[in-house]
C-alpha positions as CSV (number, residue, x, y, z in Angstrom):
1,N,0.0,-11.1,-4.6
2,P,-2.3,-13.3,-6.7
3,L,-2.2,-11.3,-9.9
4,Q,1.6,-11.5,-9.9
5,E,1.4,-15.2,-9.5
6,L,-1.1,-15.5,-12.4
7,V,1.1,-13.5,-14.7
8,Q,4.3,-15.2,-13.7
9,Q,5.3,-18.3,-15.7
10,G,5.0,-21.2,-13.2
11,G,3.3,-18.9,-10.7
12,D,1.4,-20.4,-7.7
13,R,-2.2,-20.7,-8.7
14,D,-3.4,-22.9,-5.9
15,W,-4.7,-20.5,-3.3
16,N,-6.9,-23.0,-1.5
17,N,-6.7,-22.6,2.3
18,V,-4.4,-19.5,2.1
19,L,-6.5,-17.7,4.7
20,D,-6.4,-20.8,7.0
21,A,-2.6,-21.0,6.6
22,M,-2.4,-17.3,7.5
23,A,-4.6,-17.8,10.6
24,E,-2.4,-20.7,11.7
25,T,0.7,-18.5,11.2
26,V,-0.8,-15.8,13.4
27,N,-1.7,-18.3,16.1
28,R,1.8,-19.9,16.1
29,L,3.9,-16.8,16.1
30,S,4.6,-14.8,19.2
31,V,5.1,-11.6,17.1
32,P,2.6,-9.4,15.4
33,V,1.8,-10.3,11.7
34,V,1.4,-7.6,9.0
35,V,0.1,-8.5,5.6
36,K,1.2,-6.6,2.4
37,E,-0.3,-6.6,-1.0
38,V,2.1,-5.8,-3.9
39,G,0.6,-3.4,-6.4
40,S,-3.1,-4.2,-6.7
41,G,-4.3,-3.2,-3.2
42,I,-6.1,-5.0,-0.4
43,G,-9.8,-4.4,-0.5
44,P,-12.4,-4.1,2.3
45,A,-13.6,-7.7,2.0
46,T,-10.1,-9.1,2.3
47,A,-9.3,-6.6,5.1
48,K,-12.3,-7.9,7.1
49,Q,-11.1,-11.5,6.7
50,L,-7.6,-10.5,7.8
51,A,-8.9,-8.7,10.8
52,N,-10.9,-11.7,11.8
53,I,-7.9,-13.9,11.9
54,G,-5.8,-11.6,14.1
55,I,-3.7,-9.7,11.6
56,I,-2.5,-6.5,13.3
57,G,-1.4,-4.5,10.3
58,I,-2.3,-4.2,6.6
59,D,-0.1,-2.6,4.0
60,V,-2.7,-1.6,1.5
61,A,-0.1,-1.3,-1.3
62,G,-2.6,-0.1,-3.9
63,R,-2.1,0.4,-7.7
64,G,0.3,3.1,-8.7
65,G,3.5,1.9,-7.1
66,T,5.7,-0.9,-8.4
67,S,3.7,-3.2,-10.5
68,W,5.0,-6.7,-10.1
69,P,2.5,-8.1,-12.6
70,S,4.0,-5.7,-15.2
71,I,7.5,-6.9,-14.3
72,E,6.4,-10.5,-14.7
73,F,4.6,-9.6,-17.9
74,A,7.9,-8.2,-19.3
75,R,9.7,-11.4,-18.3
76,N,7.1,-13.7,-19.8
77,M,7.9,-14.6,-23.4
78,S,4.8,-16.7,-24.1
79,S,2.6,-14.8,-26.5
80,I,-0.6,-16.5,-25.3
81,D,0.2,-15.8,-21.6
82,R,0.9,-12.2,-22.5
83,A,-2.4,-11.9,-24.5
84,I,-4.3,-13.2,-21.4
85,A,-2.5,-11.0,-18.9
86,E,-2.4,-7.7,-20.8
87,P,-5.9,-6.4,-19.8
88,F,-5.1,-7.1,-16.1
89,L,-1.9,-4.9,-16.0
90,N,-3.9,-2.0,-14.4
91,W,-5.9,-4.3,-12.1
92,G,-6.7,-3.1,-8.6
93,M,-7.5,0.1,-6.8
94,Q,-5.3,3.0,-5.7
95,T,-4.2,3.4,-2.1
96,A,-6.2,6.7,-1.7
97,E,-9.4,4.8,-2.8
98,L,-8.8,1.9,-0.4
99,L,-7.7,3.6,2.8
100,P,-11.0,5.2,3.7
101,L,-13.0,2.1,2.7
102,I,-10.9,-0.1,5.1
103,S,-10.4,2.4,7.9
104,D,-14.2,2.8,8.2
105,L,-14.8,-0.9,8.8
106,P,-15.6,-1.7,12.4
107,E,-13.6,-5.0,12.1
108,C,-10.5,-3.0,11.2
109,G,-10.6,-0.4,14.0
110,E,-7.6,-1.9,15.8
111,I,-5.6,-2.6,12.7
112,T,-2.7,-0.4,11.7
113,L,-3.1,0.6,8.1
114,I,0.0,1.3,6.1
115,G,-0.4,3.5,3.0
116,S,1.9,2.5,0.2
117,G,1.7,2.1,-3.5
118,G,2.2,5.2,-5.6
119,I,3.4,7.4,-2.7
120,R,5.8,10.0,-4.2
121,S,5.7,13.2,-2.1
122,G,5.1,14.6,1.3
123,L,1.6,15.6,0.1
124,D,0.9,11.9,-0.8
125,I,2.1,11.0,2.7
126,A,-0.3,13.6,4.2
127,K,-3.2,12.3,2.1
128,C,-2.6,8.7,3.3
129,L,-2.5,9.8,6.9
130,R,-5.7,11.8,6.5
131,L,-7.4,8.9,4.7
132,G,-6.8,6.5,7.5
133,A,-3.2,5.2,7.4
134,G,-1.3,5.0,10.6
135,I,1.9,5.1,8.7
136,T,3.1,5.3,5.1
137,A,5.8,3.6,3.1
138,L,7.5,4.6,-0.1
139,A,10.5,3.4,-2.0
140,Q,10.4,4.8,-5.6
141,P,11.4,8.4,-4.6
142,F,14.6,7.0,-3.0
143,L,15.8,4.9,-5.9
144,K,17.6,7.6,-7.9
145,P,19.1,9.4,-4.8
146,A,20.3,6.0,-3.4
147,Q,22.3,5.5,-6.6
148,D,23.9,8.9,-6.1
149,S,24.9,9.1,-2.5
150,A,23.7,8.8,1.2
151,E,23.6,12.6,1.2
152,A,21.2,12.6,-1.8
153,V,18.9,10.2,0.2
154,I,19.0,12.5,3.2
155,E,18.2,15.5,0.9
156,K,15.2,13.6,-0.4
157,I,14.0,12.8,3.1
158,N,14.3,16.5,3.9
159,V,12.2,17.4,0.8
160,L,9.5,14.9,1.7
161,T,9.5,16.2,5.3
162,E,9.1,19.8,4.2
163,Q,6.3,18.9,1.8
164,L,4.5,17.2,4.7
165,R,5.1,20.4,6.8
166,W,3.7,22.6,4.0
167,T,0.6,20.4,3.8
168,M,0.1,20.6,7.5
169,F,0.5,24.4,7.4
170,L,-2.0,24.7,4.5
171,T,-4.5,22.6,6.3
172,G,-4.0,24.4,9.7
173,S,-2.8,21.1,11.2
174,R,-0.5,21.7,14.3
175,N,0.4,18.0,14.4
176,I,-0.2,14.7,12.7
177,M,-3.3,14.0,14.8
178,A,-4.8,17.3,13.6
179,L,-3.9,16.4,10.1
180,K,-5.8,13.2,10.4
181,C,-9.0,15.3,10.9
182,A,-8.2,18.1,8.4
183,L,-10.5,19.0,5.6
184,L,-9.6,17.3,2.4
185,M,-11.1,20.0,0.2
186,P,-11.3,23.7,1.3
187,K,-14.8,25.0,1.9
188,R,-16.0,27.5,-0.7
């Protein structure tokens, strides 16, 4: 997450050979490697590079979810650092913008895309799946319920599931595979 590192006091600003280090990691490990951005999104050019080194999954994590640069901004007391960082707090692209751009890349055909970042409802889950994600991830909707009880978390899961079912019903999608081909906008 380069922007978080830039905003963070003492953050790592030497990103030379990062892609080479990732490629070496992929080659050394006997398990699949997934790369995740945190709040600004992974764009098509980076996705191509990641695909070319053998990454099997990309968590797009676009703008709209937890903003780690904003968290670091709030912690940073240096007025000059804050003045430099402020215009970048909304940097990046939203998950819904990134998913179709990456899923359409020939290099990324075998990569599992994870749609996260700003996902708040079952409708958002459906949109991510339709736009090219193989799976979605979300945390924010569970924060409040998790503070209440395990039952509240289960209730939230049930709400999200029912929202996804409604979306499938409204798009005429009998299953997730059909949803992945559903019209995004109704014909008029």
